[in-house]
N, CA, C and O atoms as CSV, one atom per row, in Angstrom:
chain,resi,resn,atom,element,x,y,z
A,1,ASP,N,N,28.480,-88.928,33.482
A,1,ASP,CA,C,29.717,-89.340,33.320
A,1,ASP,C,C,30.487,-87.613,33.146
A,1,ASP,O,O,30.979,-86.999,34.092
A,2,THR,N,N,30.455,-87.391,32.517
A,2,THR,CA,C,30.815,-85.843,32.585
A,2,THR,C,C,30.995,-85.248,34.309
A,2,THR,O,O,32.100,-84.817,34.639
A,3,LYS,N,N,30.122,-85.263,35.088
A,3,LYS,CA,C,30.423,-84.937,36.315
A,3,LYS,C,C,31.004,-86.182,37.710
A,3,LYS,O,O,31.346,-86.030,38.882
A,4,ASN,N,N,30.896,-87.131,36.977
A,4,ASN,CA,C,32.028,-88.517,37.716
A,4,ASN,C,C,33.242,-87.688,37.585
A,4,ASN,O,O,33.875,-87.180,38.511
A,5,LYS,N,N,33.533,-87.602,36.106
A,5,LYS,CA,C,34.793,-86.991,35.235
A,5,LYS,C,C,35.488,-85.770,36.308
A,5,LYS,O,O,36.530,-85.881,36.953
A,6,ALA,N,N,34.896,-85.031,36.278
A,6,ALA,CA,C,34.956,-83.299,37.249
A,6,ALA,C,C,34.702,-84.032,38.530
A,6,ALA,O,O,33.512,-84.036,38.215
A,7,LEU,N,N,34.705,-84.361,39.137
A,7,LEU,CA,C,34.859,-85.565,40.491
A,7,LEU,C,C,36.139,-85.995,41.054
A,7,LEU,O,O,36.773,-85.909,42.106
A,8,GLU,N,N,36.241,-86.545,39.774
A,8,GLU,CA,C,37.585,-87.433,40.024
A,8,GLU,C,C,38.788,-86.485,39.693
A,8,GLU,O,O,39.795,-86.854,40.298
A,9,GLU,N,N,38.986,-85.396,38.930
A,9,GLU,CA,C,39.954,-84.464,38.958
A,9,GLU,C,C,40.367,-83.751,39.644
A,9,GLU,O,O,41.553,-83.435,39.737
A,10,ALA,N,N,38.994,-83.141,40.591
A,10,ALA,CA,C,38.977,-82.206,41.689
A,10,ALA,C,C,39.696,-83.112,42.626
A,10,ALA,O,O,40.679,-82.655,43.209
A,11,LYS,N,N,39.319,-84.366,42.847
A,11,LYS,CA,C,40.183,-85.620,43.866
A,11,LYS,C,C,41.326,-85.303,43.702
A,11,LYS,O,O,42.014,-84.689,44.518
A,12,LYS,N,N,41.718,-85.754,42.434
A,12,LYS,CA,C,43.402,-86.188,41.955
A,12,LYS,C,C,44.381,-84.449,42.399
A,12,LYS,O,O,45.467,-84.457,42.978
A,13,ARG,N,N,43.639,-83.120,41.943
A,13,ARG,CA,C,43.887,-82.073,42.579
A,13,ARG,C,C,44.530,-81.536,43.696
A,13,ARG,O,O,45.620,-80.981,43.829
A,14,LEU,N,N,43.115,-81.976,44.917
A,14,LEU,CA,C,43.246,-82.097,46.116
A,14,LEU,C,C,44.399,-83.088,46.339
A,14,LEU,O,O,45.111,-82.728,47.275
A,15,GLN,N,N,44.687,-83.928,45.908
A,15,GLN,CA,C,45.655,-84.740,47.253
A,15,GLN,C,C,46.889,-84.645,45.759
A,15,GLN,O,O,47.470,-85.729,45.711
A,16,ARG,N,N,47.333,-83.797,44.750
A,16,ARG,CA,C,48.377,-83.393,44.474
A,16,ARG,C,C,49.022,-82.091,45.545
A,16,ARG,O,O,50.171,-81.909,45.946
A,17,GLU,N,N,47.361,-81.076,45.868
A,17,GLU,CA,C,48.094,-80.298,46.674
A,17,GLU,C,C,48.203,-80.304,48.028
A,17,GLU,O,O,48.438,-79.318,48.727
A,18,ARG,N,N,48.018,-81.501,48.423
A,18,ARG,CA,C,47.661,-81.743,49.674
A,18,ARG,C,C,49.670,-82.561,49.507
A,18,ARG,O,O,50.462,-82.104,50.330
A,19,LYS,N,N,50.082,-83.348,48.766
A,19,LYS,CA,C,51.303,-83.858,48.961
A,19,LYS,C,C,52.253,-82.300,48.640
A,19,LYS,O,O,53.265,-82.043,49.292
A,20,VAL,N,N,51.873,-81.643,47.863
A,20,VAL,CA,C,52.911,-80.203,47.842
A,20,VAL,C,C,52.972,-79.691,49.191
A,20,VAL,O,O,54.074,-79.427,49.672
A,21,LEU,N,N,51.713,-79.491,49.979
A,21,LEU,CA,C,51.987,-78.548,51.232
A,21,LEU,C,C,52.241,-79.470,52.436
A,21,LEU,O,O,52.197,-79.042,53.590
A,22,LYS,N,N,52.541,-80.905,52.090
A,22,LYS,CA,C,53.024,-81.632,53.250
A,22,LYS,C,C,54.309,-81.544,53.216
A,22,LYS,O,O,54.945,-81.176,54.204
A,23,ASN,N,N,54.892,-81.879,52.037
A,23,ASN,CA,C,56.689,-81.617,51.575
A,23,ASN,C,C,56.663,-79.968,52.142
A,23,ASN,O,O,57.190,-79.758,53.235
A,24,LYS,N,N,56.243,-79.181,51.631
A,24,LYS,CA,C,56.725,-77.533,51.997
A,24,LYS,C,C,56.727,-77.556,53.464
A,24,LYS,O,O,57.649,-77.066,54.116
A,25,ILE,N,N,55.647,-78.153,54.017
A,25,ILE,CA,C,55.353,-77.819,55.503
A,25,ILE,C,C,57.331,-78.162,56.207
A,25,ILE,O,O,58.180,-77.501,56.806
A,26,ALA,N,N,57.200,-79.695,55.587
A,26,ALA,CA,C,58.292,-80.953,56.109
A,26,ALA,C,C,59.612,-79.749,56.330
A,26,ALA,O,O,60.343,-79.642,57.314
A,27,SER,N,N,59.620,-78.790,54.863
A,27,SER,CA,C,60.796,-78.477,54.506
A,27,SER,C,C,60.948,-77.277,55.454
A,27,SER,O,O,62.126,-76.993,55.672
A,28,VAL,N,N,60.267,-76.701,55.914
A,28,VAL,CA,C,60.573,-75.882,57.018
A,28,VAL,C,C,60.781,-76.406,58.245
A,28,VAL,O,O,61.292,-75.665,59.085
A,29,PHE,N,N,60.461,-77.682,58.588
A,29,PHE,CA,C,61.332,-78.195,59.372
A,29,PHE,C,C,62.239,-79.395,59.409
A,29,PHE,O,O,62.391,-80.368,60.148
A,30,TYR,N,N,62.767,-78.933,58.331
A,30,TYR,CA,C,64.132,-80.045,57.936
A,30,TYR,C,C,64.902,-80.609,58.879
A,30,TYR,O,O,65.032,-81.793,59.187
A,31,ASN,N,N,65.377,-79.678,59.287
A,31,ASN,CA,C,66.329,-79.721,60.523
A,31,ASN,C,C,65.403,-80.069,61.772
A,31,ASN,O,O,65.605,-78.992,62.333
A,32,ASN,N,N,64.474,-80.788,62.717
A,32,ASN,CA,C,63.656,-81.301,63.265
A,32,ASN,C,C,63.146,-82.699,63.145
A,32,ASN,O,O,62.704,-83.287,64.132
A,33,ILE,N,N,63.191,-83.169,62.124
A,33,ILE,CA,C,62.652,-84.259,61.685
A,33,ILE,C,C,63.599,-85.680,61.759
A,33,ILE,O,O,64.745,-85.352,61.453
A,34,ASN,N,N,63.552,-86.651,61.956
A,34,ASN,CA,C,64.058,-88.089,61.478
A,34,ASN,C,C,64.415,-87.509,59.774
A,34,ASN,O,O,63.779,-86.944,58.884
A,35,LYS,N,N,66.024,-88.111,59.997
A,35,LYS,CA,C,66.106,-88.373,58.712
A,35,LYS,C,C,65.743,-89.162,57.299
A,35,LYS,O,O,65.888,-88.944,56.097
A,36,GLU,N,N,65.033,-90.492,58.369
A,36,GLU,CA,C,64.985,-91.592,57.795
A,36,GLU,C,C,63.193,-91.197,57.498
A,36,GLU,O,O,62.537,-91.689,56.580
A,37,LEU,N,N,62.907,-90.657,58.055
A,37,LEU,CA,C,61.298,-90.175,57.817
A,37,LEU,C,C,60.761,-89.180,56.510
A,37,LEU,O,O,59.593,-89.135,56.125
A,38,LEU,N,N,61.878,-88.415,55.942
A,38,LEU,CA,C,61.931,-87.571,55.368
A,38,LEU,C,C,61.795,-87.924,53.914
A,38,LEU,O,O,62.552,-88.886,54.040
A,39,PRO,N,N,61.428,-87.972,52.452
A,39,PRO,CA,C,61.531,-88.277,50.766
A,39,PRO,C,C,62.718,-87.717,50.877
A,39,PRO,O,O,63.182,-86.842,51.609
A,40,ASN,N,N,63.183,-88.458,49.913
A,40,ASN,CA,C,65.088,-88.427,49.562
A,40,ASN,C,C,65.366,-87.301,49.029
A,40,ASN,O,O,66.403,-86.648,49.143
A,41,ASP,N,N,63.960,-86.952,48.144
A,41,ASP,CA,C,64.205,-85.517,47.499
A,41,ASP,C,C,64.191,-83.956,47.848
A,41,ASP,O,O,64.632,-82.997,47.216
A,42,LEU,N,N,63.424,-84.051,49.272
A,42,LEU,CA,C,62.903,-82.930,50.218
A,42,LEU,C,C,64.380,-81.903,50.327
A,42,LEU,O,O,65.459,-82.457,50.542
A,43,GLU,N,N,64.337,-81.061,50.233
A,43,GLU,CA,C,65.765,-79.951,50.652
A,43,GLU,C,C,65.113,-78.956,51.785
A,43,GLU,O,O,63.953,-78.553,51.700
A,44,PRO,N,N,65.826,-78.679,52.645
A,44,PRO,CA,C,65.305,-77.345,52.866
A,44,PRO,C,C,64.635,-76.382,52.882
A,44,PRO,O,O,65.078,-75.767,51.913
A,45,ALA,N,N,63.681,-75.651,53.394
A,45,ALA,CA,C,63.320,-74.385,53.077
A,45,ALA,C,C,64.223,-73.724,52.940
A,45,ALA,O,O,65.205,-73.951,53.647
A,46,ASN,N,N,64.260,-72.512,51.863
A,46,ASN,CA,C,65.182,-71.495,51.231
A,46,ASN,C,C,64.473,-70.502,52.308
A,46,ASN,O,O,63.243,-70.546,52.281
A,47,PRO,N,N,65.083,-69.573,53.293
A,47,PRO,CA,C,64.694,-68.944,54.183
A,47,PRO,C,C,64.175,-67.825,53.802
A,47,PRO,O,O,63.543,-67.148,54.613
A,48,ASP,N,N,64.354,-67.397,52.417
A,48,ASP,CA,C,63.964,-65.949,51.935
A,48,ASP,C,C,62.578,-66.342,51.790
A,48,ASP,O,O,61.653,-65.567,51.549
A,49,GLU,N,N,62.481,-67.777,51.975
A,49,GLU,CA,C,60.795,-68.337,51.549
A,49,GLU,C,C,59.731,-68.272,53.032
A,49,GLU,O,O,58.516,-68.153,53.187
A,50,VAL,N,N,61.008,-68.430,54.049
A,50,VAL,CA,C,59.722,-68.642,55.267
A,50,VAL,C,C,60.396,-67.028,56.430
A,50,VAL,O,O,61.399,-66.570,56.977
A,51,TYR,N,N,58.331,-66.685,56.086
A,51,TYR,CA,C,58.238,-65.476,56.812
A,51,TYR,C,C,58.611,-65.503,58.531
A,51,TYR,O,O,58.944,-66.475,59.208
A,52,ASP,N,N,58.465,-64.381,58.860
A,52,ASP,CA,C,58.750,-64.273,60.549
A,52,ASP,C,C,57.060,-64.380,60.605
A,52,ASP,O,O,56.232,-64.552,59.710
A,53,THR,N,N,56.908,-64.168,62.314
A,53,THR,CA,C,55.539,-64.073,62.806
A,53,THR,C,C,54.448,-62.980,61.917
A,53,THR,O,O,53.489,-63.210,61.180
A,54,ASN,N,N,55.017,-61.880,62.316
A,54,ASN,CA,C,54.070,-60.654,61.621
A,54,ASN,C,C,53.768,-60.817,59.929
A,54,ASN,O,O,52.686,-60.577,59.391
A,55,GLU,N,N,55.226,-61.369,59.126
A,55,GLU,CA,C,54.852,-61.258,57.632
A,55,GLU,C,C,54.533,-62.419,57.437
A,55,GLU,O,O,53.856,-62.407,56.408
A,56,GLY,N,N,54.603,-63.273,57.755
A,56,GLY,CA,C,53.735,-64.447,57.713
A,56,GLY,C,C,52.034,-64.212,57.780
A,56,GLY,O,O,51.305,-64.554,56.848
A,57,LEU,N,N,51.629,-63.704,58.778
A,57,LEU,CA,C,50.374,-63.374,59.458
A,57,LEU,C,C,49.874,-62.088,58.161
A,57,LEU,O,O,48.746,-62.192,57.679
A,58,ASN,N,N,50.234,-61.643,57.980
A,58,ASN,CA,C,49.769,-60.285,56.593
A,58,ASN,C,C,50.172,-60.833,55.164
A,58,ASN,O,O,50.115,-60.184,54.119
A,59,PHE,N,N,50.538,-61.984,55.289
A,59,PHE,CA,C,50.858,-62.319,53.862
A,59,PHE,C,C,49.524,-63.398,53.679
A,59,PHE,O,O,49.022,-63.483,52.558
A,60,ILE,N,N,48.986,-64.191,54.771
A,60,ILE,CA,C,47.789,-65.256,54.636
A,60,ILE,C,C,46.669,-63.926,54.552
A,60,ILE,O,O,45.675,-63.924,53.825
A,61,ALA,N,N,47.030,-62.942,55.363
A,61,ALA,CA,C,45.732,-62.274,55.363
A,61,ALA,C,C,45.429,-61.509,54.115
A,61,ALA,O,O,44.249,-61.476,53.763
A,62,ASP,N,N,46.813,-60.558,53.011
A,62,ASP,CA,C,46.541,-60.163,52.115
A,62,ASP,C,C,46.069,-61.615,51.031
A,62,ASP,O,O,45.566,-61.289,49.956
A,63,GLU,N,N,46.212,-63.031,51.282
A,63,GLU,CA,C,46.003,-63.578,50.493
A,63,GLU,C,C,44.315,-64.292,50.068
A,63,GLU,O,O,43.801,-64.729,49.038
A,64,ILE,N,N,43.857,-64.092,51.557
A,64,ILE,CA,C,42.270,-64.390,51.602
A,64,ILE,C,C,41.847,-62.806,51.373
A,64,ILE,O,O,40.725,-62.745,50.872
A,65,GLY,N,N,42.272,-61.882,51.538
A,65,GLY,CA,C,41.195,-60.213,51.173
A,65,GLY,C,C,41.174,-59.769,52.334
A,65,GLY,O,O,40.535,-58.717,52.327
A,66,SER,N,N,41.635,-60.085,53.591
A,66,SER,CA,C,41.403,-59.548,54.860
A,66,SER,C,C,42.936,-59.174,55.504
A,66,SER,O,O,43.963,-59.817,55.289
A,67,ASN,N,N,42.851,-58.381,56.057
A,67,ASN,CA,C,44.303,-58.169,57.586
A,67,ASN,C,C,43.915,-58.855,58.328
A,67,ASN,O,O,42.942,-59.601,58.443
A,68,ILE,N,N,45.079,-58.468,59.098
A,68,ILE,CA,C,45.763,-59.786,60.061
A,68,ILE,C,C,44.562,-59.348,61.710
A,68,ILE,O,O,44.702,-60.137,62.644
A,69,ASP,N,N,43.628,-58.291,61.902
A,69,ASP,CA,C,42.794,-57.882,63.145
A,69,ASP,C,C,41.597,-59.400,62.464
A,69,ASP,O,O,41.119,-60.316,63.133
A,70,GLU,N,N,41.485,-59.205,61.367
A,70,GLU,CA,C,40.101,-59.929,60.849
A,70,GLU,C,C,40.389,-61.509,60.522
A,70,GLU,O,O,39.694,-62.385,60.007
A,71,LEU,N,N,41.944,-61.483,61.138
A,71,LEU,CA,C,42.052,-63.350,61.310
A,71,LEU,C,C,41.704,-63.854,62.176
A,71,LEU,O,O,41.584,-63.193,63.208
A,72,SER,N,N,41.376,-65.269,62.176
A,72,SER,CA,C,40.944,-66.065,63.034
A,72,SER,C,C,41.854,-66.875,63.848
A,72,SER,O,O,42.737,-67.406,63.174
A,73,ASN,N,N,41.890,-67.102,65.010
A,73,ASN,CA,C,42.639,-68.017,66.061
A,73,ASN,C,C,43.094,-68.491,65.166
A,73,ASN,O,O,44.162,-68.233,64.612
A,74,THR,N,N,42.061,-69.500,64.844
A,74,THR,CA,C,42.643,-70.615,64.021
A,74,THR,C,C,43.512,-70.252,62.654
A,74,THR,O,O,44.661,-70.616,62.401
A,75,ALA,N,N,42.614,-69.413,61.830
A,75,ALA,CA,C,43.674,-69.186,61.137
A,75,ALA,C,C,45.125,-68.772,60.882
A,75,ALA,O,O,45.801,-68.877,59.859
A,76,LYS,N,N,45.558,-68.042,62.648
A,76,LYS,CA,C,46.980,-67.970,62.581
A,76,LYS,C,C,47.645,-68.761,63.418
A,76,LYS,O,O,48.726,-68.507,63.951
A,77,GLU,N,N,46.762,-70.071,63.576
A,77,GLU,CA,C,47.421,-71.252,64.416
A,77,GLU,C,C,47.812,-71.946,63.341
A,77,GLU,O,O,48.906,-72.476,63.147
A,78,VAL,N,N,46.636,-71.915,62.482
A,78,VAL,CA,C,47.046,-72.830,61.042
A,78,VAL,C,C,48.432,-72.223,60.498
A,78,VAL,O,O,49.388,-72.996,60.430
A,79,ALA,N,N,48.624,-70.652,60.038
A,79,ALA,CA,C,50.151,-70.398,59.454
A,79,ALA,C,C,51.678,-70.315,60.536
A,79,ALA,O,O,52.827,-69.920,60.343
A,80,GLU,N,N,50.885,-70.964,61.804
A,80,GLU,CA,C,52.104,-70.923,62.667
A,80,GLU,C,C,52.809,-72.700,62.360
A,80,GLU,O,O,53.962,-73.127,62.294
A,81,LEU,N,N,51.497,-73.331,62.238
A,81,LEU,CA,C,51.855,-74.918,61.767
A,81,LEU,C,C,52.416,-75.378,60.671
A,81,LEU,O,O,52.631,-76.557,60.389
A,82,ILE,N,N,52.653,-74.422,60.047
A,82,ILE,CA,C,53.193,-74.248,58.796
A,82,ILE,C,C,54.204,-73.483,58.473
A,82,ILE,O,O,54.489,-73.174,57.316
A,83,GLY,N,N,54.883,-73.087,59.607
A,83,GLY,CA,C,55.820,-72.483,59.544
A,83,GLY,C,C,55.980,-71.341,59.452
A,83,GLY,O,O,56.831,-70.598,59.941
A,84,TYR,N,N,55.068,-71.149,58.748
A,84,TYR,CA,C,55.000,-69.024,57.792
A,84,TYR,C,C,55.535,-68.911,56.159
A,84,TYR,O,O,55.773,-67.922,55.464
A,85,GLN,N,N,55.603,-70.207,55.906
A,85,GLN,CA,C,56.255,-70.572,54.501
A,85,GLN,C,C,55.442,-69.951,53.440
A,85,GLN,O,O,54.248,-69.819,53.710
A,86,ARG,N,N,55.737,-69.655,52.602
A,86,ARG,CA,C,54.557,-68.378,51.680
A,86,ARG,C,C,54.385,-69.401,50.847
A,86,ARG,O,O,53.396,-69.194,50.144
A,87,LEU,N,N,55.050,-70.688,50.548
A,87,LEU,CA,C,54.312,-71.125,49.204
A,87,LEU,C,C,52.702,-71.672,50.261
A,87,LEU,O,O,51.512,-71.359,50.299
A,88,ALA,N,N,53.742,-72.747,51.057
A,88,ALA,CA,C,52.125,-73.255,52.112
A,88,ALA,C,C,51.007,-72.295,52.568
A,88,ALA,O,O,49.896,-72.518,53.050
A,89,LEU,N,N,51.548,-71.346,52.314
A,89,LEU,CA,C,50.156,-70.066,53.100
A,89,LEU,C,C,49.415,-70.158,52.248
A,89,LEU,O,O,48.204,-70.327,52.390
A,90,GLN,N,N,50.452,-69.990,50.425
A,90,GLN,CA,C,49.175,-69.016,49.350
A,90,GLN,C,C,48.436,-70.319,49.573
A,90,GLN,O,O,47.304,-70.120,50.015
A,91,ILE,N,N,48.779,-71.740,49.378
A,91,ILE,CA,C,48.194,-72.681,49.186
A,91,ILE,C,C,47.257,-73.406,50.520
A,91,ILE,O,O,46.749,-74.504,50.292
A,92,VAL,N,N,47.067,-72.815,51.790
A,92,VAL,CA,C,46.218,-72.767,52.479
A,92,VAL,C,C,45.206,-71.783,52.028
A,92,VAL,O,O,44.036,-72.150,51.918
A,93,GLY,N,N,45.598,-70.405,51.722
A,93,GLY,CA,C,45.151,-68.991,50.992
A,93,GLY,C,C,43.751,-69.747,50.155
A,93,GLY,O,O,42.544,-69.814,50.388
A,94,ALA,N,N,44.496,-70.154,49.281
A,94,ALA,CA,C,43.774,-70.721,48.261
A,94,ALA,C,C,43.035,-71.504,48.164
A,94,ALA,O,O,42.239,-71.648,47.236
A,95,LEU,N,N,43.199,-72.344,49.379
A,95,LEU,CA,C,42.018,-73.301,49.505
A,95,LEU,C,C,40.655,-72.729,50.246
A,95,LEU,O,O,39.573,-73.281,50.046
A,96,TYR,N,N,40.751,-71.881,50.889
A,96,TYR,CA,C,40.493,-70.945,51.783
A,96,TYR,C,C,39.426,-69.901,51.192
A,96,TYR,O,O,38.221,-69.721,51.362
A,97,ALA,N,N,40.575,-69.206,50.304
A,97,ALA,CA,C,39.654,-68.169,49.547
A,97,ALA,C,C,39.931,-68.622,48.353
A,97,ALA,O,O,41.016,-68.175,47.982
A,98,PRO,N,N,39.362,-69.414,47.465
A,98,PRO,CA,C,39.808,-69.843,46.039
A,98,PRO,C,C,39.307,-68.672,45.357
A,98,PRO,O,O,38.346,-67.997,45.728
A,99,ILE,N,N,40.219,-68.421,44.055
A,99,ILE,CA,C,40.041,-67.330,43.113
A,99,ILE,C,C,38.900,-68.106,42.219
A,99,ILE,O,O,37.768,-67.624,42.236
A,100,SER,N,N,39.105,-69.083,41.573
A,100,SER,CA,C,38.643,-69.849,41.188
A,100,SER,C,C,36.879,-70.068,41.479
A,100,SER,O,O,36.784,-71.129,42.096
A,101,LYS,N,N,35.671,-69.545,41.294
A,101,LYS,CA,C,34.254,-69.976,41.663
A,101,LYS,C,C,33.884,-71.123,41.409
A,101,LYS,O,O,32.786,-71.433,41.870
A,102,LYS,N,N,34.534,-72.015,40.714
A,102,LYS,CA,C,34.449,-73.294,40.300
A,102,LYS,C,C,35.048,-74.346,41.454
A,102,LYS,O,O,35.099,-75.542,41.169
A,103,LYS,N,N,35.458,-73.922,42.637
A,103,LYS,CA,C,36.476,-73.809,44.110
A,103,LYS,C,C,35.709,-74.142,45.179
A,103,LYS,O,O,35.227,-73.053,45.492
A,104,THR,N,N,35.294,-74.931,45.924
A,104,THR,CA,C,34.491,-74.554,47.129
A,104,THR,C,C,35.496,-74.226,47.904
A,104,THR,O,O,36.574,-74.805,47.769
A,105,PRO,N,N,35.334,-73.339,48.753
A,105,PRO,CA,C,35.912,-72.837,49.303
A,105,PRO,C,C,36.180,-73.939,51.036
A,105,PRO,O,O,35.396,-74.744,51.538
A,106,MET,N,N,37.212,-73.619,51.396
A,106,MET,CA,C,37.529,-74.870,52.352
A,106,MET,C,C,38.021,-73.950,54.016
A,106,MET,O,O,38.783,-72.986,54.099
A,107,SER,N,N,37.341,-74.601,55.078
A,107,SER,CA,C,37.140,-74.334,56.144
A,107,SER,C,C,39.053,-74.319,57.074
A,107,SER,O,O,39.990,-74.981,56.629
A,108,TRP,N,N,39.119,-73.712,57.922
A,108,TRP,CA,C,40.475,-73.745,58.123
A,108,TRP,C,C,40.853,-75.294,58.909
A,108,TRP,O,O,42.017,-75.570,59.200
């Protein structure tokens, strides 16, 4: 029973993280998405929280304890796809290299 409860909690946490990530990605591309498809409460991303390519790659590399030269092409592609947005990079980095030993790392 405890194991099932832990699995359900992990599933709910992952669903929340995916929703936050999806909304953050959408906020970066706010002006390029049909307004009818956007959630009513979504606002454009703060430009101070969106990095350029080099800053974004440095940020994600730092988040996972690496450097830009060691990032795989897939990691660089993921960073580009999420628009180098700070919070989205943090979420992806935490999924790839979680701080907690209880969480299972995910691949890019």
